[in-house]
C-alpha positions as CSV (number, residue, x, y, z in Angstrom):
1,X,-143.1,22.5,-75.8
2,X,-140.1,20.3,-74.4
3,X,-141.6,21.0,-70.7
4,X,-145.1,20.0,-72.0
5,X,-143.9,16.7,-73.7
6,X,-142.4,15.6,-70.6
7,X,-145.1,16.1,-68.6
8,X,-147.4,14.2,-70.8
9,X,-144.4,11.6,-70.8
10,X,-144.8,11.3,-66.8
11,X,-148.3,11.1,-66.8
12,X,-148.0,8.3,-69.3
13,X,-145.6,6.5,-67.1
14,X,-147.5,6.9,-63.8
15,X,-150.7,5.8,-65.8
16,X,-148.9,2.4,-66.6
17,X,-147.4,2.2,-63.5
18,X,-150.9,1.6,-62.2
19,X,-151.8,-0.9,-64.7
20,X,-151.7,-4.8,-63.6
21,X,-148.1,-5.9,-64.3
22,X,-149.3,-8.9,-66.1
23,X,-151.3,-6.8,-68.3
24,X,-149.0,-4.0,-68.5
25,X,-146.9,-4.4,-71.9
26,X,-150.1,-5.9,-73.5
27,X,-152.0,-2.5,-72.8
28,X,-149.2,-0.4,-73.8
29,X,-148.7,-2.4,-77.2
30,X,-152.8,-2.4,-78.2
31,X,-152.7,1.4,-77.3
32,X,-149.6,2.3,-79.4
33,X,-151.0,0.2,-82.0
34,X,-154.5,1.7,-82.3
35,X,-152.9,5.0,-82.4
36,X,-150.4,3.8,-85.2
37,X,-153.3,2.5,-87.1
38,X,-155.2,5.6,-87.2
39,X,-158.3,3.6,-85.9
40,X,-161.3,5.8,-84.8
41,X,-162.0,3.9,-81.8
42,X,-160.3,1.0,-79.2
43,X,-162.5,-0.8,-76.4
44,X,-160.3,-2.4,-73.8
45,X,-160.5,-4.1,-70.4
46,X,-157.5,-4.2,-67.8
47,X,-156.9,-4.3,-64.3
48,X,-155.2,-0.9,-62.5
49,X,-154.5,-0.3,-58.9
50,X,-156.7,2.1,-57.0
51,X,-155.2,5.1,-55.1
52,X,-156.2,3.1,-52.2
53,X,-154.2,0.0,-53.2
54,X,-157.1,-2.7,-54.2
55,X,-157.3,-3.9,-58.1
56,X,-160.0,-2.4,-59.7
57,X,-161.4,-4.0,-63.4
58,X,-161.5,-1.1,-66.0
59,X,-163.0,-0.5,-69.2
60,X,-161.6,2.1,-71.3
61,X,-162.7,3.7,-74.9
62,X,-160.6,6.0,-76.5
63,X,-161.2,7.6,-79.4
64,X,-158.6,9.3,-82.1
65,X,-159.5,12.7,-83.1
66,X,-158.5,14.1,-86.3
67,X,-157.3,17.9,-87.5
68,X,-159.1,19.3,-90.6
69,X,-156.7,17.8,-92.5
70,X,-157.4,14.6,-91.6
71,X,-153.8,14.3,-89.3
72,X,-154.1,12.5,-86.0
73,X,-154.6,15.2,-83.5
74,X,-155.8,13.9,-80.2
75,X,-157.1,11.0,-78.3
76,X,-160.1,11.1,-75.9
77,X,-160.9,8.6,-73.4
78,X,-163.1,8.0,-70.7
79,X,-162.7,5.0,-68.3
80,X,-165.4,2.9,-66.2
81,X,-164.7,0.8,-63.1
82,X,-166.3,-2.5,-64.0
83,X,-165.0,-4.4,-60.9
84,X,-168.8,-4.7,-59.4
85,X,-169.7,-6.5,-63.2
86,X,-166.8,-8.5,-63.2
87,X,-167.2,-9.9,-59.9
88,X,-170.8,-10.5,-60.6
89,X,-170.0,-12.5,-64.0
90,X,-167.3,-14.9,-62.1
91,X,-170.2,-15.3,-59.4
92,X,-172.5,-16.5,-62.1
93,X,-169.9,-18.6,-64.2
94,X,-168.9,-20.6,-60.6
95,X,-172.8,-20.9,-59.8
96,X,-173.3,-22.3,-63.3
97,X,-170.7,-24.7,-62.6
98,X,-172.3,-25.8,-59.4
99,X,-175.5,-26.3,-61.0
100,X,-173.7,-28.3,-64.1
101,X,-171.9,-30.4,-61.1
102,X,-175.1,-31.1,-59.4
103,X,-177.1,-31.7,-62.7
104,X,-174.2,-33.9,-63.8
105,X,-174.7,-35.6,-60.7
106,X,-178.5,-36.0,-60.7
107,X,-180.4,-39.2,-62.0
108,X,-183.4,-36.8,-62.4
109,X,-183.9,-34.4,-65.5
110,X,-182.8,-30.8,-64.4
111,X,-183.6,-28.1,-66.9
112,X,-183.6,-24.4,-67.1
113,X,-185.7,-22.2,-69.8
114,X,-185.5,-18.6,-70.5
115,X,-188.3,-17.1,-68.9
116,X,-189.4,-14.7,-72.0
117,X,-189.1,-17.4,-74.9
118,X,-189.2,-20.7,-72.9
119,X,-186.5,-22.2,-74.9
120,X,-184.2,-24.3,-72.5
121,X,-181.0,-23.3,-71.8
122,X,-179.7,-26.1,-69.9
123,X,-180.6,-29.4,-69.8
124,X,-178.9,-32.2,-67.3
125,X,-177.3,-35.6,-68.6
126,X,-180.3,-37.3,-67.2
127,X,-182.4,-35.9,-70.2
128,X,-180.5,-38.3,-72.6
129,X,-181.6,-41.5,-70.5
130,X,-185.3,-40.4,-69.9
131,X,-186.4,-38.6,-73.0
132,X,-184.2,-40.8,-75.2
133,X,-183.1,-37.8,-76.9
134,X,-179.4,-36.1,-76.9
135,X,-179.2,-33.0,-75.3
136,X,-178.2,-31.6,-78.3
137,X,-180.8,-32.6,-80.6
138,X,-183.2,-31.4,-78.1
139,X,-181.6,-27.7,-77.4
140,X,-181.4,-27.6,-81.6
141,X,-183.9,-25.2,-83.0
142,X,-187.0,-24.4,-81.2
143,X,-186.4,-26.3,-78.1
144,X,-190.2,-25.6,-77.2
145,X,-191.4,-27.4,-80.2
146,X,-188.9,-30.2,-79.7
147,X,-190.1,-30.9,-76.2
148,X,-194.1,-30.6,-77.2
149,X,-193.4,-33.1,-79.9
150,X,-191.6,-36.0,-77.4
151,X,-194.9,-35.6,-74.9
152,X,-197.9,-38.0,-75.8
153,X,-200.6,-36.2,-77.8
154,X,-203.0,-36.9,-74.8
155,X,-200.4,-35.1,-72.4
156,X,-199.8,-32.3,-74.5
157,X,-202.4,-29.9,-73.3
158,X,-201.8,-31.0,-69.8
159,X,-198.4,-30.0,-70.0
160,X,-198.5,-26.8,-71.8
161,X,-201.1,-25.7,-69.3
162,X,-198.8,-26.2,-66.7
163,X,-195.8,-24.7,-68.4
164,X,-198.0,-21.7,-68.6
165,X,-198.6,-21.7,-65.1
166,X,-195.0,-21.7,-64.0
167,X,-194.8,-19.0,-66.9
168,X,-197.1,-16.6,-64.8
169,X,-195.0,-17.4,-61.7
170,X,-196.7,-20.2,-60.0
171,X,-195.0,-23.2,-58.5
172,X,-196.6,-26.1,-60.3
173,X,-195.6,-30.1,-60.6
174,X,-197.3,-32.1,-62.8
175,X,-197.0,-35.7,-64.8
176,X,-197.2,-36.4,-68.4
177,X,-195.8,-38.8,-70.3
178,X,-193.3,-39.2,-73.4
179,X,-192.6,-41.1,-76.2
180,X,-188.8,-42.0,-76.5
181,X,-187.5,-41.3,-80.0
182,X,-184.7,-43.7,-79.5
183,X,-187.1,-46.8,-78.8
184,X,-190.6,-45.6,-79.4
């Protein structure tokens, strides 16, 4: 039993030695608290050094198993390398920030809509000056309805038909008039 415990302790220490130094103590504490509290499952992310020396982002799910009497018996864990996902998320955040900087510097309205719902996901600051409505108000609730409500009634069918063309994948440029809530 003592040999088995020494081997287990060595394996645990070797595992934590691979965890990034900035995250090692917190991961040890998180895992110990999970076992101590007797929770059923733990999901955690951390960085660890690969055998080739590079840092990887990892996700681990640990499950606490109990014996027939309900006592903590074992922990089973699965770990997945999520480095590519983390890099993609960071790249997406970087692109979004560049878009926001571009939109903030533009005097034209730039918007993004969800391709499925057509709800606005982003409006550049120029929206407020041109449409006479705050971005927060325009994005609240059903933003497609909000937008249609700003369009002069005679131009609504034309604007909607062109949005439908865009929704089908066409490139479209079109004009329409709006009535600004701020000054009519």
